[in-house]
N, C-alpha and C positions, 0 to 999 in steps of 0.2 A: 214265917210271914214272907210275903213276896210282893213285888211291884212289877208291873209289866205294862206294855202298850202294844196291842195287836196291830200287826201290819195291815191285816185285811187284804182286800184285793186292790192292787195298784192299778189305777186307771190311766196314768200318764201314757204308758205304752199302748194300752187298749184303745185309746182315742185315735191312735195312728195305725191301727191294725190294717185298715183298708190300704193305706199307702205302703205298708210293709209287704202285703200280699202282691200289690202291683209291682213293686221293685223286685220281689222274689221271682215272680213269673217272668218278668222281662229279662233279668240277668240269667235265669236258668236256661231260657231259650237260646240266648246268645252264647252261653257257655258251651252248649252242645254244638252250636254252629261253628264256633271257634275251634273246638276239639276236632270235629270232623274235617274242617278245612285244613287244620294243621297237619293231620295225617295225609290228606290228599296232596298237599303242596310240599310236604317234607320240611315245613318250617318249624324248627325247634323253638324259636322265639314266640311264635303264635301259640304253640302248645303250652309254653310256660305261662303265657298270659291267660290261656284258658284255665290253667291250674290256679292262677291267682284269682280269676273270676269265680272259681269254685269256692274259694275262701269267702267271697262275698255272699254267695248263695247259702253256704252253711252258717255264716254269721247272722244273716237275716232269718234263716230257719231257726236258729237258737233263740233269737229275740221273740219270734212267734211262739216257739215252744214255751218260753218263760211266761209270756202273757197268758197262754192257754192254761199252764200249770197254776198260775196265780188265781185264775177264775175258778178252777176246779177244786182248789185246796180246801175251800170253806165247806164244800159239799160232802167231804169224806172224813168222818170223825176219827177214823183209824190212822189217817196220815197227819199226825200232829205237827209235822214240819212241812206239810204241804208237799208239792212236787217240784220245789225250786231247784233241787239238786240235779234234775234232768238237764238243765242248762249247762251245769258244770261237767257232767259226764259227756254231753255232746261236744263241749269245748275240748275235752281231752281227746276224744275220738278224732275231732277235727285236726288237732295238732299232730297226731300220729299219721294221719293220712297225708297231711301237707308236708311233713318231713319226707315221706316216701316220694311224693311228687317232686319236691325240690331236689332231693338227692338224685333221682333218676335224670332230671333235666341237667344237673351239673355233670354227672358222669357221661351222659350222652354228648354234652357240649364239648367236654375235653376230648372225647373220642373223635369228634368231627373236626377239631382244629387241624389235624394232620391232613385231612382231605375233606374239605367242606363240600357237601353235595350241592347240586344246583337247586335253587328254590324258585317256585313260580310266584313272582311278586305281585302280579295283578290281583288274583283272588286274595292274597295276603293283605294287600292294601285295602281292598274293599271290605273284607270282614273285620280287619282291625279298626277301620274307620267307623263301621257300624257298631262295633263293640264299644268304641269310645263314646259314641252318641248314647248308647244304652246306659253307660256309666254316668254320663252327665244327667240323663233323665232320672236315674235312680238317686243320684246325689241330690237333685232338687226335691224328690219325693220324701227323702229322709231328713232333710235339713231342719225343718221345724220340729220334728219329733226328737231330734238329737238334743234339743235344748231342755227337754222335759223328762226323758227317760234314758237311764244309763244303758239299757239293753239296745235301744234304738241308736244311741250314740256309738256303741261298738260296731254295729252294722254300717253306720254312716262313715266311720273311719276306715272300715274295710273297703268301701266303695271309693273313698277318696284316694286310698293307696293304689287301688287298681287303675285309677286314671293315669298314674305315672307309668305303669306297665304298658297300658294301651298306647300312650304317646311314644314309648320306647320302641314298640313294635312298628309303629308307623314310620318313625325315623329310620329304623333298620331297613324296612322294605323300600323306602325312598332311596337310601344309599345304595342298596343292591341294584335297584332298577337303573340308577344313573351311572354306577361304576362297575357293576358286575362282580363286586368283591363279596363273595358268598360267605366269607368268614365272619362278616358282620352278624349273620343270623345266630351262630352259637355265642358270639360275644353278648348280644342282647339277651339271649337266654340265660347266660351266666349272671348278668346284671339283675334280671328279674328274680332268678333263683336265690341270689344272695340277698335280695330285698325281702323275699318271703321268709327265709330261714330265721333271722333274728326275731321277727314278729311271731313266728310259729313257736319258737323257743319260749318267748314270754307268755304266750297263750297257754302252752302246756304247763309251764312252771306255775302259773297262777291257778290253773285248774287243780293241780296236785296240792298246792298250798291250801286251797279251800277244802279239798277232800280229806286231808289229814288234820283239818281243823286248827291250823296254825293261826296265831294272831295276825290280823291285817298289818301289812308293812307300814301303813301310814299312821298307825296308832302306837303310842308309847305306853306299854302295859305298866311299866314302873311308875310313870308319871300319873297314870290313871289310878293306881293304888294310892299314891300320895294324895291325889285330889279327893278321893273318897275318904281317906283318913282325916282330911282336913274339914270334913263336914261336921258342924257342931253336934256334939253328942256321940260321935263315933270314936271309939278308942282302939279299935283293931279291925283290920281288913285281911281276910284270908280266903282261900279257895276262889281266887279271882280267875275267871276264864273268859276269854274274848275270842270269838271266831266269826267266820263269815258263812252265812247260810247259802247265799248266792251273790252274784255281783250287785253291789250297792246295798246289801242288807247285812250289816254287822250287828251282832248280838252279844250279850254279856250276862254272866251270872257271878254272884259274889256273896260271901257271908260277912255281915257287918256286926262286930261286937260293939254294943252301945253301953253307955253309962246307965246305972240303975234308975236315975231320975229323968232320963231322956224320954221324950215323947216319940213313940214309934212312928206315928203318922207324919210328924214333922221331919224326922230323920229320913224316912223313905222318900218324901217329896223332894227334899234337898238333894239326896243322893241321885234320884232320877234326873233332876234338873242338871246336876253336875255332868252326868253322862250325856245328856241330850245337848246341852249348850257347849260343853268343852270337847266332846269327842264324836258328836253326831250319831250316838247310839239311841235309837228310839225304843228298842225292845231290850229290857233288862229284867232279870229275875234276881231279886235281892232277898236274902234270908237274914232276919234280924235276930241276934242272940244277946240278950241282956247279960253282960259279963258279971254284974254284981249278983245275979241270981244263980248262975252256974259256977262261978269262981274260975272258970277256964274256958278257952275256946277249943272246939274240936274241929280238926281239919280232915278233909278226905284225902287219903294217901293214894293217889292214882299215879 
């Protein structure tokens, strides 16, 4: 026997899809402008900021992909888990690309410390300033949606982080313009690169953790087993599995050995409430096994 609660189509992100598309288009355009200007002016700091803006575009793209996947999942009976994992695969690809960008920037910055090339500060200032404005606009577009959707919140945090990089580039350009100290450019590039790397590492680690179906870090599986075992009528809990389908969607399955006189419906309702109220798991598949009838519990040896 089982108990479950379908996720259905999540509408929180869908309600803000128009704002997501607006932020995506705005940042994508300025990402290209920053990259082209970075190569034209020789500014490594501006290139690193363009790379950071690339994370914003990918982050919003993943949020849009997740919303689209959620809408399509119910229409394809063969995709019993929907298309939610596309977001995770995109996140892993994002992390690999960002590691490459950040490492390139760091290596190039170290090479420039010995002989920092001249940088054209006027276009650097103009483009960095426009990029900052673009980030502020995107920040405003995503702010409300971040309160309702974890996917939009991820994109929102990416844009918030990019504001720091844009300010750094502006400061660097201003210092170079006023002092002629061109070594500031690789210094800013290193700072932005080091800012990107830890976030990229966390993104990649989280994507891999989801893909290998490890239990979410914020959930204590041992405590969950104990809580299910404390449900009236339950005498044994085994084959407990907890994993993440995609960001913000934790699921679980378990076998519950129950006493012979326990009422199945009552036990299932109580167990489901335990998982929902105590651990935030809305989707759980629970198999009930009357111990008195079988005399033993059978576990799956995976």
